[in-house]
PDB file of N, CA, C and O in Angstrom:
ATOM      1  N   MET A   1     -29.495  -8.235  -0.310  1.00  0.00           N
ATOM      2  CA  MET A   1     -28.564  -9.163   0.318  1.00  0.00           C
ATOM      3  C   MET A   1     -27.445  -9.544  -0.664  1.00  0.00           C
ATOM      4  O   MET A   1     -26.269  -9.551  -0.300  1.00  0.00           O
ATOM      5  N   GLU A   2     -27.818  -9.858  -1.901  1.00  0.00           N
ATOM      6  CA  GLU A   2     -26.816 -10.230  -2.905  1.00  0.00           C
ATOM      7  C   GLU A   2     -25.852  -9.065  -3.169  1.00  0.00           C
ATOM      8  O   GLU A   2     -24.642  -9.265  -3.284  1.00  0.00           O
ATOM      9  N   LEU A   3     -26.399  -7.858  -3.263  1.00  0.00           N
ATOM     10  CA  LEU A   3     -25.572  -6.686  -3.549  1.00  0.00           C
ATOM     11  C   LEU A   3     -24.554  -6.477  -2.441  1.00  0.00           C
ATOM     12  O   LEU A   3     -23.395  -6.166  -2.717  1.00  0.00           O
ATOM     13  N   LEU A   4     -24.970  -6.642  -1.189  1.00  0.00           N
ATOM     14  CA  LEU A   4     -24.073  -6.477  -0.048  1.00  0.00           C
ATOM     15  C   LEU A   4     -22.923  -7.484  -0.115  1.00  0.00           C
ATOM     16  O   LEU A   4     -21.769  -7.140   0.139  1.00  0.00           O
ATOM     17  N   LEU A   5     -23.251  -8.720  -0.458  1.00  0.00           N
ATOM     18  CA  LEU A   5     -22.229  -9.765  -0.568  1.00  0.00           C
ATOM     19  C   LEU A   5     -21.236  -9.428  -1.676  1.00  0.00           C
ATOM     20  O   LEU A   5     -20.028  -9.582  -1.497  1.00  0.00           O
ATOM     21  N   ILE A   6     -21.738  -8.974  -2.813  1.00  0.00           N
ATOM     22  CA  ILE A   6     -20.873  -8.611  -3.938  1.00  0.00           C
ATOM     23  C   ILE A   6     -19.961  -7.455  -3.538  1.00  0.00           C
ATOM     24  O   ILE A   6     -18.771  -7.463  -3.853  1.00  0.00           O
ATOM     25  N   LEU A   7     -20.516  -6.461  -2.844  1.00  0.00           N
ATOM     26  CA  LEU A   7     -19.708  -5.326  -2.396  1.00  0.00           C
ATOM     27  C   LEU A   7     -18.611  -5.782  -1.439  1.00  0.00           C
ATOM     28  O   LEU A   7     -17.473  -5.325  -1.539  1.00  0.00           O
ATOM     29  N   LYS A   8     -18.943  -6.675  -0.516  1.00  0.00           N
ATOM     30  CA  LYS A   8     -17.944  -7.186   0.426  1.00  0.00           C
ATOM     31  C   LYS A   8     -16.825  -7.901  -0.310  1.00  0.00           C
ATOM     32  O   LYS A   8     -15.655  -7.730   0.031  1.00  0.00           O
ATOM     33  N   ILE A   9     -17.164  -8.696  -1.310  1.00  0.00           N
ATOM     34  CA  ILE A   9     -16.153  -9.418  -2.087  1.00  0.00           C
ATOM     35  C   ILE A   9     -15.252  -8.429  -2.831  1.00  0.00           C
ATOM     36  O   ILE A   9     -14.031  -8.591  -2.845  1.00  0.00           O
ATOM     37  N   ILE A  10     -15.843  -7.419  -3.443  1.00  0.00           N
ATOM     38  CA  ILE A  10     -15.059  -6.431  -4.192  1.00  0.00           C
ATOM     39  C   ILE A  10     -14.119  -5.675  -3.254  1.00  0.00           C
ATOM     40  O   ILE A  10     -12.945  -5.486  -3.572  1.00  0.00           O
ATOM     41  N   ILE A  11     -14.630  -5.244  -2.103  1.00  0.00           N
ATOM     42  CA  ILE A  11     -13.817  -4.480  -1.153  1.00  0.00           C
ATOM     43  C   ILE A  11     -12.680  -5.338  -0.604  1.00  0.00           C
ATOM     44  O   ILE A  11     -11.539  -4.884  -0.522  1.00  0.00           O
ATOM     45  N   SER A  12     -12.992  -6.583  -0.226  1.00  0.00           N
ATOM     46  CA  SER A  12     -11.945  -7.435   0.345  1.00  0.00           C
ATOM     47  C   SER A  12     -10.872  -7.768  -0.697  1.00  0.00           C
ATOM     48  O   SER A  12      -9.688  -7.820  -0.365  1.00  0.00           O
ATOM     49  N   SER A  13     -11.274  -7.993  -1.951  1.00  0.00           N
ATOM     50  CA  SER A  13     -10.272  -8.270  -2.975  1.00  0.00           C
ATOM     51  C   SER A  13      -9.438  -7.022  -3.253  1.00  0.00           C
ATOM     52  O   SER A  13      -8.241  -7.135  -3.515  1.00  0.00           O
ATOM     53  N   GLY A  14     -10.039  -5.848  -3.201  1.00  0.00           N
ATOM     54  CA  GLY A  14      -9.299  -4.599  -3.370  1.00  0.00           C
ATOM     55  C   GLY A  14      -8.273  -4.414  -2.267  1.00  0.00           C
ATOM     56  O   GLY A  14      -7.149  -3.989  -2.535  1.00  0.00           O
ATOM     57  N   ILE A  15      -8.643  -4.730  -1.027  1.00  0.00           N
ATOM     58  CA  ILE A  15      -7.707  -4.623   0.091  1.00  0.00           C
ATOM     59  C   ILE A  15      -6.555  -5.601  -0.101  1.00  0.00           C
ATOM     60  O   ILE A  15      -5.398  -5.245   0.126  1.00  0.00           O
ATOM     61  N   LEU A  16      -6.855  -6.827  -0.515  1.00  0.00           N
ATOM     62  CA  LEU A  16      -5.801  -7.823  -0.732  1.00  0.00           C
ATOM     63  C   LEU A  16      -4.827  -7.367  -1.817  1.00  0.00           C
ATOM     64  O   LEU A  16      -3.613  -7.504  -1.666  1.00  0.00           O
ATOM     65  N   ILE A  17      -5.362  -6.828  -2.906  1.00  0.00           N
ATOM     66  CA  ILE A  17      -4.502  -6.345  -3.993  1.00  0.00           C
ATOM     67  C   ILE A  17      -3.641  -5.184  -3.499  1.00  0.00           C
ATOM     68  O   ILE A  17      -2.457  -5.098  -3.826  1.00  0.00           O
ATOM     69  N   GLY A  18      -4.241  -4.293  -2.712  1.00  0.00           N
ATOM     70  CA  GLY A  18      -3.489  -3.167  -2.161  1.00  0.00           C
ATOM     71  C   GLY A  18      -2.359  -3.629  -1.257  1.00  0.00           C
ATOM     72  O   GLY A  18      -1.238  -3.128  -1.353  1.00  0.00           O
ATOM     73  N   LEU A  19      -2.649  -4.588  -0.374  1.00  0.00           N
ATOM     74  CA  LEU A  19      -1.605  -5.122   0.518  1.00  0.00           C
ATOM     75  C   LEU A  19      -0.495  -5.782  -0.284  1.00  0.00           C
ATOM     76  O   LEU A  19       0.684  -5.609   0.025  1.00  0.00           O
ATOM     77  N   TYR A  20      -0.865  -6.540  -1.313  1.00  0.00           N
ATOM     78  CA  TYR A  20       0.119  -7.202  -2.163  1.00  0.00           C
ATOM     79  C   TYR A  20       1.028  -6.173  -2.844  1.00  0.00           C
ATOM     80  O   TYR A  20       2.245  -6.345  -2.907  1.00  0.00           O
ATOM     81  N   ALA A  21       0.411  -5.101  -3.352  1.00  0.00           N
ATOM     82  CA  ALA A  21       1.195  -4.058  -4.017  1.00  0.00           C
ATOM     83  C   ALA A  21       2.144  -3.388  -3.028  1.00  0.00           C
ATOM     84  O   ALA A  21       3.293  -3.104  -3.366  1.00  0.00           O
ATOM     85  N   ILE A  22       1.663  -3.130  -1.794  1.00  0.00           N
ATOM     86  CA  ILE A  22       2.517  -2.500  -0.782  1.00  0.00           C
ATOM     87  C   ILE A  22       3.679  -3.419  -0.437  1.00  0.00           C
ATOM     88  O   ILE A  22       4.819  -2.963  -0.346  1.00  0.00           O
ATOM     89  N   LEU A  23       3.407  -4.705  -0.244  1.00  0.00           N
ATOM     90  CA  LEU A  23       4.472  -5.643   0.097  1.00  0.00           C
ATOM     91  C   LEU A  23       5.492  -5.763  -1.032  1.00  0.00           C
ATOM     92  O   LEU A  23       6.689  -5.886  -0.773  1.00  0.00           O
ATOM     93  N   ARG A  24       5.034  -5.728  -2.270  1.00  0.00           N
ATOM     94  CA  ARG A  24       5.954  -5.810  -3.412  1.00  0.00           C
ATOM     95  C   ARG A  24       6.839  -4.572  -3.489  1.00  0.00           C
ATOM     96  O   ARG A  24       7.995  -4.652  -3.905  1.00  0.00           O
ATOM     97  N   ASN A  25       6.286  -3.413  -3.083  1.00  0.00           N
ATOM     98  CA  ASN A  25       7.004  -2.148  -3.246  1.00  0.00           C
ATOM     99  C   ASN A  25       7.682  -1.675  -1.964  1.00  0.00           C
ATOM    100  O   ASN A  25       8.118  -0.526  -1.887  1.00  0.00           O
ATOM    101  N   LEU A  26       7.778  -2.550  -0.950  1.00  0.00           N
ATOM    102  CA  LEU A  26       8.372  -2.133   0.320  1.00  0.00           C
ATOM    103  C   LEU A  26       9.799  -1.638   0.146  1.00  0.00           C
ATOM    104  O   LEU A  26      10.189  -0.654   0.774  1.00  0.00           O
ATOM    105  N   ASP A  27      10.584  -2.302  -0.694  1.00  0.00           N
ATOM    106  CA  ASP A  27      11.973  -1.884  -0.894  1.00  0.00           C
ATOM    107  C   ASP A  27      12.027  -0.478  -1.484  1.00  0.00           C
ATOM    108  O   ASP A  27      12.837   0.345  -1.059  1.00  0.00           O
ATOM    109  N   ILE A  28      11.171  -0.206  -2.457  1.00  0.00           N
ATOM    110  CA  ILE A  28      11.135   1.113  -3.090  1.00  0.00           C
ATOM    111  C   ILE A  28      10.703   2.164  -2.058  1.00  0.00           C
ATOM    112  O   ILE A  28      11.268   3.256  -2.009  1.00  0.00           O
ATOM    113  N   ILE A  29       9.704   1.832  -1.240  1.00  0.00           N
ATOM    114  CA  ILE A  29       9.229   2.760  -0.216  1.00  0.00           C
ATOM    115  C   ILE A  29      10.344   3.052   0.791  1.00  0.00           C
ATOM    116  O   ILE A  29      10.526   4.198   1.201  1.00  0.00           O
ATOM    117  N   LYS A  30      11.095   2.006   1.193  1.00  0.00           N
ATOM    118  CA  LYS A  30      12.212   2.197   2.128  1.00  0.00           C
ATOM    119  C   LYS A  30      13.256   3.131   1.545  1.00  0.00           C
ATOM    120  O   LYS A  30      13.758   4.014   2.240  1.00  0.00           O
ATOM    121  N   ILE A  31      13.587   2.943   0.272  1.00  0.00           N
ATOM    122  CA  ILE A  31      14.590   3.792  -0.371  1.00  0.00           C
ATOM    123  C   ILE A  31      14.113   5.245  -0.386  1.00  0.00           C
ATOM    124  O   ILE A  31      14.893   6.155  -0.103  1.00  0.00           O
ATOM    125  N   ILE A  32      12.842   5.467  -0.714  1.00  0.00           N
ATOM    126  CA  ILE A  32      12.292   6.828  -0.753  1.00  0.00           C
ATOM    127  C   ILE A  32      12.329   7.456   0.639  1.00  0.00           C
ATOM    128  O   ILE A  32      12.701   8.620   0.791  1.00  0.00           O
ATOM    129  N   LEU A  33      11.938   6.671   1.665  1.00  0.00           N
ATOM    130  CA  LEU A  33      11.943   7.203   3.034  1.00  0.00           C
ATOM    131  C   LEU A  33      13.356   7.557   3.476  1.00  0.00           C
ATOM    132  O   LEU A  33      13.559   8.601   4.096  1.00  0.00           O
ATOM    133  N   ILE A  34      14.337   6.711   3.171  1.00  0.00           N
ATOM    134  CA  ILE A  34      15.731   6.993   3.540  1.00  0.00           C
ATOM    135  C   ILE A  34      16.206   8.257   2.820  1.00  0.00           C
ATOM    136  O   ILE A  34      16.887   9.096   3.410  1.00  0.00           O
ATOM    137  N   TYR A  35      15.844   8.383   1.558  1.00  0.00           N
ATOM    138  CA  TYR A  35      16.228   9.557   0.772  1.00  0.00           C
ATOM    139  C   TYR A  35      15.671  10.834   1.392  1.00  0.00           C
ATOM    140  O   TYR A  35      16.402  11.812   1.546  1.00  0.00           O
ATOM    141  N   TRP A  36      14.373  10.839   1.753  1.00  0.00           N
ATOM    142  CA  TRP A  36      13.755  12.011   2.357  1.00  0.00           C
ATOM    143  C   TRP A  36      14.371  12.319   3.711  1.00  0.00           C
ATOM    144  O   TRP A  36      14.582  13.484   4.051  1.00  0.00           O
ATOM    145  N   LYS A  37      14.666  11.264   4.497  1.00  0.00           N
ATOM    146  CA  LYS A  37      15.301  11.463   5.798  1.00  0.00           C
ATOM    147  C   LYS A  37      16.649  12.130   5.640  1.00  0.00           C
ATOM    148  O   LYS A  37      16.987  13.037   6.401  1.00  0.00           O
ATOM    149  N   ASP A  38      17.428  11.689   4.654  1.00  0.00           N
ATOM    150  CA  ASP A  38      18.737  12.294   4.411  1.00  0.00           C
ATOM    151  C   ASP A  38      18.584  13.744   3.990  1.00  0.00           C
ATOM    152  O   ASP A  38      19.352  14.596   4.435  1.00  0.00           O
ATOM    153  N   LEU A  39      17.611  14.044   3.144  1.00  0.00           N
ATOM    154  CA  LEU A  39      17.394  15.424   2.712  1.00  0.00           C
ATOM    155  C   LEU A  39      17.056  16.318   3.900  1.00  0.00           C
ATOM    156  O   LEU A  39      17.570  17.432   4.002  1.00  0.00           O
ATOM    157  N   ILE A  40      16.198  15.842   4.799  1.00  0.00           N
ATOM    158  CA  ILE A  40      15.771  16.646   5.949  1.00  0.00           C
ATOM    159  C   ILE A  40      16.936  16.835   6.921  1.00  0.00           C
ATOM    160  O   ILE A  40      17.140  17.932   7.439  1.00  0.00           O
ATOM    161  N   LEU A  41      17.707  15.759   7.172  1.00  0.00           N
ATOM    162  CA  LEU A  41      18.790  15.835   8.152  1.00  0.00           C
ATOM    163  C   LEU A  41      19.966  16.673   7.639  1.00  0.00           C
ATOM    164  O   LEU A  41      20.700  17.257   8.436  1.00  0.00           O
ATOM    165  N   ARG A  42      20.147  16.736   6.330  1.00  0.00           N
ATOM    166  CA  ARG A  42      21.240  17.544   5.780  1.00  0.00           C
ATOM    167  C   ARG A  42      21.033  19.018   6.050  1.00  0.00           C
ATOM    168  O   ARG A  42      21.993  19.747   6.298  1.00  0.00           O
ATOM    169  N   LYS A  43      19.780  19.467   6.004  1.00  0.00           N
ATOM    170  CA  LYS A  43      19.471  20.875   6.266  1.00  0.00           C
ATOM    171  C   LYS A  43      19.501  21.113   7.750  1.00  0.00           C
ATOM    172  O   LYS A  43      19.269  22.235   8.200  1.00  0.00           O
TER     173      LYS A  43
END
């Protein structure tokens, strides 16, 4: 029971950190997506 609780805490904190990192890097992701879109549309 304790191990399951610890695993849930670790997984949920990992998800939160991942979401935080994605939200922080949204501008960079948008720039990359626009860049790739331009490359594809140029051809």
